[in-house]
DRENDO-1510 file (C-alpha; in Angstrom, 1 decimal, always signed):
<recs>
REC; n; res; u; v; w
REC; 1; UNK; -124.6; -119.6; +84.1 .
REC; 2; UNK; -127.8; -121.6; +83.6 .
REC; 3; UNK; -128.2; -124.8; +85.6 .
REC; 4; UNK; -128.6; -128.3; +84.2 .
REC; 5; UNK; -132.4; -127.9; +84.6 .
REC; 6; UNK; -132.7; -124.5; +82.9 .
REC; 7; UNK; -134.9; -121.4; +83.4 .
REC; 8; UNK; -137.6; -122.9; +85.6 .
REC; 9; UNK; -135.1; -124.2; +88.1 .
REC; 10; UNK; -133.0; -121.0; +88.0 .
REC; 11; UNK; -136.1; -118.9; +88.5 .
REC; 12; UNK; -137.0; -120.9; +91.6 .
REC; 13; UNK; -133.5; -120.5; +93.0 .
REC; 14; UNK; -133.7; -116.7; +92.3 .
REC; 15; UNK; -137.0; -116.4; +94.1 .
REC; 16; UNK; -135.6; -118.3; +97.1 .
REC; 17; UNK; -132.5; -116.1; +97.3 .
REC; 18; UNK; -134.4; -112.9; +96.9 .
REC; 19; UNK; -137.5; -113.7; +99.1 .
REC; 20; UNK; -135.7; -115.6; +101.8 .
REC; 21; UNK; -132.0; -114.5; +101.9 .
REC; 22; UNK; -129.8; -116.7; +104.1 .
REC; 23; UNK; -127.2; -114.1; +104.9 .
REC; 24; UNK; -124.4; -116.7; +104.2 .
REC; 25; UNK; -123.1; -118.1; +100.9 .
REC; 26; UNK; -125.0; -120.9; +99.2 .
REC; 27; UNK; -123.7; -122.9; +96.3 .
REC; 28; UNK; -126.3; -125.0; +94.4 .
REC; 29; UNK; -124.9; -127.9; +92.3 .
REC; 30; UNK; -126.6; -130.4; +90.0 .
REC; 31; UNK; -124.8; -133.7; +90.3 .
REC; 32; UNK; -124.9; -137.2; +88.8 .
REC; 33; UNK; -127.1; -139.5; +90.8 .
REC; 34; UNK; -124.3; -141.7; +91.9 .
REC; 35; UNK; -122.6; -138.8; +93.7 .
REC; 36; UNK; -125.5; -138.6; +96.2 .
REC; 37; UNK; -126.2; -142.3; +96.6 .
REC; 38; UNK; -129.6; -142.4; +94.9 .
REC; 39; UNK; -131.1; -139.5; +96.9 .
REC; 40; UNK; -132.9; -136.6; +95.2 .
REC; 41; UNK; -130.8; -134.0; +97.0 .
REC; 42; UNK; -128.6; -133.1; +99.9 .
REC; 43; UNK; -127.8; -130.0; +102.0 .
REC; 44; UNK; -124.3; -129.6; +103.4 .
REC; 45; UNK; -123.7; -127.2; +106.2 .
REC; 46; UNK; -120.2; -125.8; +106.8 .
REC; 47; UNK; -119.4; -123.7; +109.8 .
REC; 48; UNK; -115.9; -122.3; +109.2 .
REC; 49; UNK; -116.8; -120.2; +107.4 .
REC; 50; UNK; -120.6; -120.4; +107.5 .
REC; 51; UNK; -121.9; -121.5; +104.2 .
REC; 52; UNK; -124.2; -124.1; +102.6 .
REC; 53; UNK; -124.0; -126.4; +99.6 .
REC; 54; UNK; -127.1; -127.9; +98.1 .
REC; 55; UNK; -126.8; -130.8; +95.6 .
REC; 56; UNK; -129.7; -131.9; +93.4 .
REC; 57; UNK; -129.6; -135.1; +91.3 .
REC; 58; UNK; -129.5; -134.5; +87.6 .
REC; 59; UNK; -131.7; -137.6; +87.0 .
REC; 60; UNK; -134.8; -135.8; +88.3 .
REC; 61; UNK; -137.6; -134.3; +86.2 .
REC; 62; UNK; -137.8; -130.5; +86.3 .
REC; 63; UNK; -140.8; -130.6; +88.7 .
REC; 64; UNK; -138.9; -133.0; +91.1 .
REC; 65; UNK; -135.8; -130.9; +90.9 .
REC; 66; UNK; -137.6; -127.7; +91.9 .
REC; 67; UNK; -139.4; -129.6; +94.8 .
REC; 68; UNK; -136.0; -130.9; +95.9 .
REC; 69; UNK; -134.4; -127.4; +95.7 .
REC; 70; UNK; -137.3; -126.1; +97.9 .
REC; 71; UNK; -136.8; -129.0; +100.4 .
REC; 72; UNK; -133.0; -128.5; +100.6 .
REC; 73; UNK; -133.2; -124.7; +100.8 .
REC; 74; UNK; -135.7; -125.1; +103.7 .
REC; 75; UNK; -132.9; -127.0; +105.6 .
REC; 76; UNK; -130.6; -124.0; +105.0 .
REC; 77; UNK; -133.2; -121.6; +106.2 .
REC; 78; UNK; -134.1; -123.6; +109.2 .
REC; 79; UNK; -130.5; -123.8; +110.2 .
REC; 80; UNK; -130.0; -120.0; +109.9 .
REC; 81; UNK; -133.2; -119.2; +111.8 .
REC; 82; UNK; -133.3; -121.9; +114.4 .
REC; 83; UNK; -129.8; -123.4; +114.6 .
REC; 84; UNK; -129.0; -127.1; +114.3 .
REC; 85; UNK; -130.5; -130.2; +115.9 .
REC; 86; UNK; -128.8; -133.2; +114.5 .
REC; 87; UNK; -131.4; -135.5; +116.1 .
REC; 88; UNK; -134.2; -134.1; +113.9 .
REC; 89; UNK; -133.6; -133.1; +110.3 .
REC; 90; UNK; -137.3; -132.6; +109.6 .
REC; 91; UNK; -138.4; -131.0; +112.8 .
REC; 92; UNK; -141.4; -128.6; +113.1 .
REC; 93; UNK; -139.3; -125.6; +112.4 .
REC; 94; UNK; -138.1; -127.2; +109.2 .
REC; 95; UNK; -141.7; -127.6; +108.1 .
REC; 96; UNK; -142.4; -123.9; +108.7 .
REC; 97; UNK; -139.2; -123.1; +106.7 .
REC; 98; UNK; -140.4; -125.4; +103.9 .
REC; 99; UNK; -143.8; -123.7; +103.7 .
REC; 100; UNK; -142.1; -120.3; +103.4 .
REC; 101; UNK; -139.8; -121.6; +100.7 .
REC; 102; UNK; -142.7; -123.2; +98.8 .
REC; 103; UNK; -144.7; -119.9; +98.9 .
REC; 104; UNK; -141.6; -117.9; +97.8 .
REC; 105; UNK; -141.2; -120.1; +94.7 .
REC; 106; UNK; -144.9; -120.6; +93.9 .
REC; 107; UNK; -145.9; -117.0; +94.9 .
REC; 108; UNK; -148.9; -118.1; +97.1 .
</recs>
């Protein structure tokens, strides 16, 4: 089923899933902005069972939505590869994960 944002967003998600598989379930939702308190997006981590949920605000432009998807997917990838560190959400390993996600979507 197509997302709220359409083909460009859906293709970005497909490239992330194929190029950088997480090995655990991921649900991506587009949500009304009030559901995520004015943020662009959120990543939820669940550990029993292991799975992720990414939420992206519907009020974003398509370009911002794709960038937010990349950002939040990088949190998932960083968690899978490097574990959690609740003291630093945007640690160096997240930056490396973000670069990999960016390249997977933009094919650089």
